C-alpha positions as CSV (number, residue, x, y, z in Angstrom):
1,X,-103.9,-66.8,-84.2
2,X,-100.7,-65.0,-85.1
3,X,-101.5,-63.1,-81.3
4,X,-102.2,-66.5,-80.0
5,X,-98.3,-67.7,-81.3
6,X,-96.6,-64.9,-80.3
7,X,-97.7,-65.3,-76.8
8,X,-97.4,-68.2,-76.8
9,X,-93.5,-68.3,-77.7
10,X,-93.1,-65.0,-75.4
11,X,-94.6,-67.0,-72.4
12,X,-92.0,-70.2,-73.3
13,X,-88.9,-67.5,-72.8
14,X,-90.3,-65.1,-70.0
15,X,-91.1,-69.0,-68.2
16,X,-87.1,-70.2,-68.9
17,X,-85.9,-66.9,-67.6
18,X,-88.1,-66.4,-64.9
19,X,-87.2,-70.5,-63.6
20,X,-83.8,-69.5,-63.8
21,X,-83.6,-65.9,-61.8
22,X,-87.1,-66.2,-59.9
23,X,-85.1,-68.0,-57.0
24,X,-81.8,-66.6,-57.1
25,X,-80.2,-66.0,-53.5
26,X,-77.9,-63.2,-53.0
27,X,-75.1,-64.4,-51.6
28,X,-73.6,-63.4,-48.6
29,X,-71.3,-61.2,-47.9
30,X,-68.0,-62.1,-45.6
31,X,-68.2,-62.0,-42.2
32,X,-66.0,-60.6,-39.4
33,X,-63.8,-63.0,-38.0
34,X,-64.5,-61.8,-34.0
35,X,-61.5,-62.1,-31.6
36,X,-60.3,-65.2,-29.9
37,X,-60.2,-65.3,-26.2
38,X,-63.9,-63.8,-26.1
39,X,-66.9,-65.3,-25.3
40,X,-69.5,-64.3,-27.6
41,X,-72.2,-62.2,-26.6
42,X,-75.7,-64.2,-26.7
43,X,-77.0,-63.4,-30.4
44,X,-80.7,-62.2,-31.0
45,X,-83.2,-65.1,-31.8
46,X,-83.8,-65.2,-35.9
47,X,-86.0,-66.3,-38.4
48,X,-87.1,-68.0,-41.6
49,X,-89.6,-69.5,-43.6
50,X,-90.9,-72.2,-40.7
51,X,-94.5,-72.4,-40.4
52,X,-94.2,-71.5,-36.9
53,X,-92.5,-68.0,-35.9
54,X,-92.0,-66.3,-33.0
55,X,-89.5,-64.4,-31.3
56,X,-88.5,-67.1,-29.3
57,X,-87.4,-67.1,-25.9
58,X,-84.9,-64.6,-23.9
59,X,-81.9,-65.8,-23.9
60,X,-80.4,-67.3,-21.1
61,X,-77.7,-65.8,-18.4
62,X,-74.1,-66.5,-19.9
63,X,-72.6,-68.9,-18.7
64,X,-69.6,-68.2,-16.1
65,X,-66.1,-69.5,-17.6
66,X,-63.0,-69.4,-15.6
67,X,-60.6,-67.5,-17.2
68,X,-58.4,-70.9,-17.4
69,X,-61.3,-72.1,-19.3
70,X,-61.1,-69.5,-22.5
71,X,-58.5,-70.1,-24.9
72,X,-55.3,-68.1,-25.1
73,X,-54.9,-65.6,-28.0
74,X,-52.3,-67.4,-29.4
75,X,-54.4,-71.0,-28.9
76,X,-51.5,-73.3,-27.0
77,X,-53.5,-75.3,-25.3
78,X,-55.8,-76.4,-28.5
79,X,-55.3,-80.1,-29.7
80,X,-56.4,-81.0,-33.2
81,X,-57.3,-84.8,-34.1
82,X,-57.0,-85.8,-37.6
83,X,-59.4,-89.0,-39.1
84,X,-59.4,-90.2,-42.0
85,X,-61.2,-92.9,-43.8
86,X,-62.0,-94.4,-47.6
87,X,-64.1,-91.3,-48.4
88,X,-62.5,-88.1,-45.9
89,X,-60.6,-86.8,-43.6
90,X,-61.5,-85.2,-41.1
91,X,-60.0,-82.7,-39.0
92,X,-61.1,-82.1,-35.0
93,X,-60.3,-79.5,-32.4
94,X,-60.2,-79.8,-28.6
95,X,-61.7,-75.8,-28.6
96,X,-65.6,-76.5,-28.3
97,X,-65.0,-80.2,-29.0
98,X,-65.9,-79.2,-32.5
99,X,-64.9,-80.4,-36.2
100,X,-62.9,-77.8,-37.7
101,X,-63.1,-79.1,-41.4
102,X,-64.3,-82.2,-43.3
103,X,-61.9,-82.8,-46.9
104,X,-63.5,-84.8,-49.3
105,X,-61.3,-87.5,-51.1
106,X,-63.8,-88.5,-54.2
107,X,-64.3,-84.5,-55.3
108,X,-62.6,-82.3,-56.5
109,X,-62.2,-78.4,-56.8
110,X,-60.6,-77.5,-60.5
111,X,-57.0,-76.9,-59.4
112,X,-58.0,-81.0,-58.7
113,X,-57.5,-80.4,-54.8
114,X,-60.0,-82.3,-52.3
115,X,-63.3,-80.0,-51.6
116,X,-62.8,-78.7,-48.2
117,X,-66.3,-78.4,-46.5
118,X,-65.1,-76.3,-43.2
119,X,-67.1,-73.7,-40.8
120,X,-66.4,-69.9,-40.6
121,X,-66.1,-67.7,-37.8
122,X,-65.6,-68.2,-34.3
123,X,-68.7,-70.7,-33.9
124,X,-67.2,-74.2,-35.2
125,X,-69.2,-76.8,-36.5
126,X,-71.3,-78.9,-34.0
127,X,-70.8,-76.1,-30.8
128,X,-72.7,-76.0,-27.5
129,X,-74.2,-73.7,-26.0
130,X,-76.8,-72.5,-22.8
131,X,-78.1,-69.8,-25.7
132,X,-77.6,-68.3,-28.6
133,X,-74.3,-67.5,-27.9
134,X,-72.4,-71.2,-28.0
135,X,-70.5,-70.4,-24.7
136,X,-68.8,-73.6,-25.3
137,X,-67.3,-73.1,-28.7
138,X,-64.4,-70.8,-26.8
139,X,-63.6,-73.6,-24.5
140,X,-60.5,-76.6,-24.7
141,X,-61.6,-79.6,-23.9
142,X,-59.7,-82.6,-22.9
143,X,-59.5,-85.1,-25.0
144,X,-58.3,-88.8,-25.3
145,X,-56.6,-90.6,-28.4
146,X,-54.7,-88.9,-31.4
147,X,-55.1,-89.5,-34.7
148,X,-56.6,-92.2,-36.4
149,X,-56.9,-93.8,-39.4
150,X,-60.0,-96.0,-40.6
151,X,-59.0,-99.2,-42.8
152,X,-61.4,-102.2,-43.5
153,X,-59.6,-104.0,-40.7
154,X,-60.8,-101.3,-38.3
155,X,-63.8,-100.0,-39.4
156,X,-64.8,-98.4,-36.3
157,X,-63.0,-96.0,-33.8
158,X,-64.2,-93.3,-31.0
159,X,-63.1,-89.5,-30.1
160,X,-64.0,-88.1,-26.6
161,X,-63.8,-84.7,-25.8
162,X,-64.5,-83.6,-21.7
163,X,-64.7,-80.3,-20.1
164,X,-66.2,-79.7,-16.0
165,X,-66.2,-76.2,-14.7
166,X,-68.6,-74.1,-13.2
167,X,-70.9,-76.8,-12.3
168,X,-71.3,-77.5,-16.1
169,X,-69.7,-81.0,-17.4
170,X,-70.0,-82.0,-21.1
171,X,-68.7,-85.1,-22.4
172,X,-68.9,-85.7,-26.3
173,X,-68.0,-89.1,-27.9
174,X,-67.6,-89.2,-31.9
175,X,-67.5,-92.3,-33.3
176,X,-66.3,-92.6,-36.8
177,X,-66.8,-96.1,-39.6
178,X,-64.5,-96.6,-42.5
179,X,-66.9,-96.6,-45.3
180,X,-69.3,-93.5,-45.2
181,X,-69.0,-89.9,-45.2
182,X,-72.0,-89.8,-41.6
183,X,-70.6,-91.0,-37.9
184,X,-72.1,-90.7,-34.7
185,X,-71.8,-88.2,-31.6
186,X,-73.2,-88.5,-28.4
187,X,-73.4,-85.7,-25.6
188,X,-73.7,-85.7,-22.2
189,X,-74.7,-82.9,-20.6
190,X,-74.8,-82.0,-17.2
191,X,-76.1,-78.6,-15.6
192,X,-78.2,-77.2,-17.9
193,X,-81.8,-77.9,-18.5
194,X,-81.3,-77.7,-21.6
195,X,-78.6,-76.8,-24.3
196,X,-77.9,-75.4,-28.0
197,X,-76.3,-78.0,-31.2
198,X,-75.2,-75.6,-34.0
199,X,-73.8,-76.9,-37.3
200,X,-72.1,-73.1,-37.2
201,X,-71.9,-71.0,-40.5
202,X,-71.2,-72.0,-44.0
203,X,-70.1,-75.9,-43.1
204,X,-71.2,-77.9,-46.1
205,X,-71.6,-75.2,-48.4
206,X,-68.8,-75.1,-50.8
207,X,-70.2,-72.9,-53.8
208,X,-72.6,-70.3,-53.2
209,X,-74.5,-71.0,-56.4
210,X,-77.3,-68.7,-56.9
211,X,-79.3,-70.6,-59.8
212,X,-80.4,-73.0,-56.5
213,X,-80.9,-72.5,-52.4
214,X,-78.2,-72.2,-50.3
215,X,-78.1,-71.8,-46.5
216,X,-79.8,-73.8,-43.9
217,X,-83.2,-76.1,-44.4
218,X,-85.4,-78.1,-41.8
219,X,-86.8,-81.2,-42.7
220,X,-90.2,-81.4,-40.3
221,X,-92.3,-84.0,-40.7
222,X,-92.5,-84.2,-45.0
223,X,-92.1,-80.4,-45.1
224,X,-88.7,-79.3,-46.7
225,X,-88.1,-75.9,-44.9
226,X,-85.6,-73.4,-46.6
227,X,-84.2,-70.1,-44.8
228,X,-82.1,-67.3,-46.6
229,X,-80.5,-64.6,-44.8
230,X,-82.8,-62.4,-46.4
231,X,-85.9,-64.0,-44.9
232,X,-84.2,-63.8,-41.2
233,X,-85.2,-60.4,-40.3
234,X,-87.4,-62.3,-37.6
235,X,-86.6,-65.0,-35.4
236,X,-88.3,-68.0,-36.3
237,X,-88.6,-71.9,-35.1
238,X,-90.2,-75.1,-35.2
239,X,-90.4,-77.7,-32.7
240,X,-92.6,-80.4,-33.8
241,X,-92.1,-83.2,-36.0
242,X,-88.4,-82.0,-36.5
243,X,-86.6,-85.0,-38.4
244,X,-82.6,-82.8,-39.0
245,X,-81.6,-79.3,-39.9
246,X,-78.7,-79.2,-42.6
247,X,-77.0,-76.4,-44.2
248,X,-76.6,-77.0,-48.4
249,X,-75.7,-75.5,-51.7
250,X,-75.8,-77.4,-55.1
251,X,-74.0,-80.1,-54.5
252,X,-72.6,-80.9,-51.0
253,X,-74.3,-80.6,-47.3
254,X,-73.9,-81.3,-43.8
255,X,-76.9,-82.0,-41.3
256,X,-77.0,-83.2,-38.0
257,X,-80.1,-85.7,-37.6
258,X,-81.5,-85.7,-33.8
259,X,-81.8,-89.7,-32.5
260,X,-83.4,-87.8,-29.3
261,X,-86.5,-85.8,-28.6
262,X,-85.9,-82.2,-30.2
263,X,-87.2,-79.2,-28.0
264,X,-86.9,-76.7,-31.0
265,X,-85.4,-75.7,-33.8
266,X,-84.2,-72.0,-34.6
267,X,-82.9,-70.3,-37.5
268,X,-81.8,-66.5,-37.4
269,X,-79.2,-63.9,-39.0
270,X,-75.4,-63.7,-37.4
271,X,-73.1,-61.2,-39.6
272,X,-75.3,-61.2,-42.6
273,X,-75.6,-65.1,-42.5
274,X,-77.9,-67.4,-41.4
275,X,-77.5,-69.8,-38.6
276,X,-79.5,-72.5,-37.9
277,X,-79.3,-75.0,-33.9
278,X,-81.6,-77.1,-32.7
279,X,-82.2,-76.9,-28.8
280,X,-82.1,-80.4,-27.1
281,X,-82.8,-81.1,-23.6
282,X,-80.1,-81.3,-20.7
283,X,-78.8,-85.3,-20.3
284,X,-77.5,-87.8,-23.0
285,X,-78.4,-87.1,-26.8
286,X,-77.6,-89.0,-29.7
287,X,-77.1,-87.7,-33.5
288,X,-76.0,-88.7,-36.9
289,X,-74.0,-86.1,-37.9
290,X,-73.1,-86.2,-41.9
291,X,-70.9,-83.4,-44.3
292,X,-70.5,-85.0,-47.6
293,X,-72.1,-84.9,-51.0
294,X,-75.7,-85.5,-52.4
295,X,-75.6,-89.0,-53.5
296,X,-79.2,-89.7,-53.5
297,X,-78.5,-93.8,-53.0
298,X,-76.0,-93.3,-50.4
299,X,-78.3,-90.5,-48.0
300,X,-81.0,-92.8,-48.5
301,X,-79.4,-95.8,-46.7
302,X,-79.5,-94.3,-43.2
303,X,-83.3,-94.2,-43.3
304,X,-83.5,-91.0,-41.7
305,X,-84.8,-88.9,-44.7
306,X,-81.5,-87.3,-45.8
307,X,-82.1,-87.8,-49.2
308,X,-84.7,-85.2,-49.1
309,X,-82.3,-82.7,-49.0
310,X,-82.1,-82.9,-52.5
311,X,-84.3,-80.8,-53.8
312,X,-86.1,-81.7,-57.1
313,X,-88.3,-78.9,-57.6
314,X,-92.2,-78.4,-57.7
315,X,-92.5,-81.4,-60.2
316,X,-90.5,-83.6,-58.6
317,X,-93.3,-86.5,-59.4
318,X,-92.1,-86.5,-62.8
319,X,-87.9,-85.4,-61.9
320,X,-88.0,-88.7,-59.7
321,X,-88.6,-91.1,-62.0
322,X,-86.5,-89.3,-65.1
323,X,-83.7,-89.5,-62.2
324,X,-83.5,-93.0,-61.5
325,X,-83.8,-93.4,-65.7
326,X,-81.0,-91.2,-66.3
327,X,-78.8,-93.3,-63.8
328,X,-80.0,-97.0,-65.4
329,X,-79.0,-95.9,-69.1
330,X,-75.4,-94.5,-66.8
331,X,-75.2,-98.0,-65.9
332,X,-75.3,-98.9,-69.3
333,X,-73.5,-96.9,-71.2
334,X,-70.9,-95.4,-68.1
335,X,-71.2,-92.1,-69.8
336,X,-73.6,-89.3,-68.7
337,X,-73.6,-87.7,-72.1
338,X,-74.9,-90.5,-74.2
339,X,-77.4,-91.2,-71.1
340,X,-78.8,-87.4,-71.5
341,X,-79.4,-88.3,-75.0
342,X,-81.0,-91.7,-74.6
343,X,-83.1,-90.1,-72.1
344,X,-84.3,-87.3,-74.3
345,X,-85.4,-89.7,-76.6
346,X,-87.2,-91.6,-74.4
347,X,-89.1,-88.7,-73.1
348,X,-90.3,-87.8,-76.0
349,X,-91.3,-90.9,-77.2
350,X,-94.9,-90.0,-75.8
351,X,-95.6,-87.0,-77.1
352,X,-94.9,-88.4,-81.2
353,X,-98.3,-88.2,-81.7
354,X,-99.6,-85.4,-80.2
355,X,-96.6,-83.9,-81.8
356,X,-97.3,-85.7,-85.4
357,X,-101.1,-83.9,-84.4
358,X,-100.0,-80.4,-83.9
359,X,-97.6,-79.8,-86.8
360,X,-99.9,-81.4,-89.4
361,X,-102.7,-79.2,-87.7
362,X,-100.1,-76.1,-88.0
363,X,-99.3,-77.2,-91.7
364,X,-103.2,-77.2,-93.0
365,X,-103.3,-74.1,-90.9
366,X,-100.7,-72.8,-93.4
367,X,-102.5,-73.8,-96.9
368,X,-105.9,-72.6,-95.7
369,X,-104.3,-69.2,-94.8
370,X,-105.5,-67.3,-97.9
371,X,-109.0,-68.4,-97.5
372,X,-108.8,-67.3,-94.2
373,X,-107.2,-64.1,-94.7
374,X,-110.3,-63.4,-97.6
375,X,-113.0,-64.3,-94.7
376,X,-111.1,-61.6,-92.4
377,X,-111.7,-59.1,-95.0
378,X,-114.6,-59.8,-96.1
379,X,-116.2,-60.3,-93.0
380,X,-114.1,-57.4,-90.4
381,X,-117.5,-55.0,-90.2
382,X,-119.1,-58.3,-88.5
383,X,-117.1,-60.2,-86.1
384,X,-119.5,-62.7,-85.7
385,X,-120.4,-63.6,-88.3
386,X,-116.4,-63.8,-89.0
387,X,-116.3,-66.1,-86.6
388,X,-118.7,-68.5,-87.8
389,X,-117.0,-68.7,-91.4
390,X,-113.7,-69.1,-90.0
391,X,-115.1,-72.0,-87.6
392,X,-116.9,-73.5,-90.6
393,X,-113.6,-73.4,-92.8
394,X,-112.3,-75.5,-89.8
395,X,-114.2,-78.5,-89.5
396,X,-114.2,-78.4,-93.5
397,X,-110.4,-79.0,-93.7
398,X,-110.4,-80.2,-89.8
399,X,-108.4,-78.3,-88.5
400,X,-107.7,-77.4,-84.6
401,X,-106.3,-73.8,-84.4
402,X,-104.9,-74.5,-81.0
403,X,-103.6,-78.0,-82.2
404,X,-99.5,-76.6,-82.1
405,X,-100.1,-74.9,-78.7
406,X,-101.4,-77.9,-76.8
407,X,-97.9,-80.6,-77.3
408,X,-95.8,-77.2,-76.3
409,X,-97.9,-77.1,-72.9
410,X,-98.2,-80.5,-72.4
411,X,-94.2,-80.9,-72.5
412,X,-93.7,-77.9,-70.6
413,X,-93.9,-80.2,-66.7
414,X,-91.4,-82.4,-68.5
415,X,-89.1,-80.1,-69.7
416,X,-88.9,-78.2,-66.2
417,X,-88.4,-81.6,-64.3
418,X,-85.7,-82.7,-66.7
419,X,-83.8,-79.0,-65.9
420,X,-84.1,-79.7,-62.7
421,X,-82.6,-83.4,-62.6
422,X,-80.0,-82.0,-64.9
423,X,-79.3,-78.9,-63.0
424,X,-78.9,-80.6,-59.4
425,X,-77.2,-84.0,-60.1
426,X,-73.8,-84.5,-58.4
427,X,-73.4,-87.2,-61.0
428,X,-72.7,-84.9,-63.5
429,X,-70.5,-83.1,-61.5
430,X,-67.0,-83.3,-63.0
431,X,-68.7,-86.4,-65.6
432,X,-67.0,-86.0,-68.9
433,X,-68.8,-86.3,-72.3
434,X,-67.0,-86.5,-75.5
435,X,-63.8,-84.5,-76.7
436,X,-64.0,-80.7,-75.1
437,X,-66.7,-81.4,-73.0
438,X,-64.9,-82.7,-70.0
439,X,-67.8,-81.9,-67.3
440,X,-71.7,-82.0,-68.0
441,X,-72.1,-79.5,-64.9
442,X,-70.1,-76.7,-66.4
443,X,-71.3,-74.1,-69.2
444,X,-69.0,-75.2,-72.7
445,X,-65.8,-74.0,-72.2
446,X,-65.8,-73.1,-75.8
447,X,-69.4,-72.4,-76.5
448,X,-69.4,-74.5,-79.1
449,X,-72.9,-77.0,-77.6
450,X,-74.7,-73.2,-77.6
451,X,-73.9,-72.0,-80.8
452,X,-75.0,-75.4,-82.0
453,X,-78.1,-75.8,-80.5
454,X,-78.5,-72.1,-81.5
455,X,-78.3,-72.9,-85.5
456,X,-81.0,-76.2,-84.7
457,X,-83.1,-73.5,-83.7
458,X,-83.4,-71.4,-86.9
459,X,-83.5,-75.0,-88.8
460,X,-86.7,-76.0,-86.8
461,X,-88.0,-72.4,-87.3
462,X,-87.5,-72.2,-90.7
463,X,-89.1,-75.9,-91.6
464,X,-92.1,-75.2,-89.0
465,X,-95.1,-74.3,-90.7
466,X,-96.3,-71.0,-89.7
467,X,-99.5,-68.7,-90.3
468,X,-97.3,-65.4,-89.4
469,X,-96.7,-62.9,-92.0
470,X,-93.3,-61.9,-92.7
471,X,-93.3,-59.1,-90.7
472,X,-93.5,-61.4,-87.7
473,X,-91.5,-64.0,-88.9
474,X,-88.6,-61.9,-89.3
475,X,-89.2,-60.9,-85.7
476,X,-89.4,-64.6,-84.4
477,X,-86.0,-64.9,-86.0
478,X,-84.6,-63.2,-82.6
479,X,-85.8,-66.1,-80.8
480,X,-83.0,-68.3,-81.5
481,X,-80.1,-65.5,-81.1
482,X,-81.5,-65.0,-77.5
483,X,-81.6,-68.7,-76.3
484,X,-77.9,-69.0,-77.3
485,X,-77.1,-66.5,-75.3
486,X,-79.0,-67.4,-72.2
487,X,-77.5,-70.9,-72.8
488,X,-73.7,-70.0,-72.9
489,X,-73.6,-70.3,-69.5
490,X,-75.9,-73.0,-68.8
491,X,-74.2,-76.5,-67.8
492,X,-73.0,-78.6,-70.2
493,X,-75.6,-81.2,-70.2
494,X,-78.7,-79.1,-70.2
495,X,-77.5,-77.8,-73.4
496,X,-76.7,-81.2,-74.8
497,X,-80.5,-82.3,-73.8
498,X,-81.9,-79.2,-75.2
499,X,-79.8,-79.6,-78.4
500,X,-81.1,-83.2,-78.8
501,X,-84.3,-82.4,-78.4
502,X,-84.4,-79.5,-81.3
503,X,-82.9,-81.6,-83.9
504,X,-85.7,-85.2,-82.6
505,X,-88.2,-81.7,-83.4
506,X,-86.5,-81.2,-87.3
507,X,-86.4,-84.7,-88.0
508,X,-90.5,-85.4,-86.8
509,X,-91.1,-82.1,-88.8
510,X,-89.6,-82.9,-92.1
511,X,-91.5,-86.4,-91.6
512,X,-94.7,-84.6,-91.2
513,X,-93.6,-82.1,-93.8
514,X,-93.7,-84.7,-96.4
515,X,-96.6,-86.6,-95.0
516,X,-99.2,-83.8,-95.8
517,X,-97.7,-83.3,-99.1
518,X,-98.5,-86.2,-99.8
519,X,-101.8,-86.3,-98.3
520,X,-102.7,-82.8,-100.4
521,X,-101.5,-84.2,-103.5
522,X,-103.4,-87.3,-103.2
């Protein structure tokens, strides 16, 4: 029994640590920015974890671009246009008829400045090309119209970019709305039989947090396919059932949602970074483009499956209802810290009978420990007889030797589901709790919550009945120290959940200890 208990505790710690670090994605180093005024060489096809993986077609011949169409070194001919609505300010450029950046008004960094989502390198977000070289990213489009500021009085506005040369004709129409992060894009392409459109590099990625996936994502039918640079040693493609492509980090993302058929999606590695693009047939194609936060309700309103960018993990069937309950409590208390406390209490209620039974079983095991030790000593040379005698004493005292482990095992899926919700919910980003805790998505700046959590673990461990010998009990006192150090860097919301759960466990253990004592006295 002592070995089993030690094994259960060791496995619990291992699961926590492995779950936190097993899927860590290495941060991609910054890639060199190629010089301006050059047409990029076609890149090699690239790969990811898509179901179908091929080397991809050979790159098409480079587009013959006249020197006048290529941007000058200083970019004198480039024209930038700013579009502002209630939620963001975006900058578009005549260079490639593409997007330069999107500044989010409602989300700020540590300095209080708006979060800016922008691409890196020469291939800007939404650049086009006849192959993976995205040749049209370095040509200057003509643009009709100037800066736009949308208001409730003017809810929509459009910008048109045009380019024609060498038998190629491109017309790009952007349509913006006043009250959403999404906007429409219509491409009318004449000349090539097909072309590629890409999100570029890092557009939608504000922070590369190793605790979650960052980089390209493809939604194929109902399957969310993630890509990482380390997985892109070989080209990966997907061709059927493509819903959208995206670049994501923990809280933000950008996405292109095709409203016309897609020929192919490809992900590859370039300059130690992951690139994802869609191959579209020549002619007219339409898209929904999104660049902003992972707000579930806002994303679901589009009706194109964008809400699946939020990855609730393996236990999503449990995590999604927990997420809705968390938001429900917030709508009542208007404080996500209080909402976490209420959710923790609610989640624990169904387990109360099981936990009571397990605690009662452990207390009884502790009481009959001397008799069990006597039997083990008496029949140590006859294991079969020893087991029979132990089973007899278990039956006599109505004790289940595994009763203390079962509640712990049943709570593990709920714990990890709630862990995932609290880890990725953008609603907790910048959400205050009380006093010094002003961001439930960030670590406690003074480490007060983790230390108090460690103290409650010590109290809980002292109160919990145990059949271990004194040496093993001293060894297990290391556990609270390990957990405390591990939780120092955890988001405050997660530490608050664990702390409240410990306090509830202490209260329940006090009740059970008194109950068992009364029953023993009777």
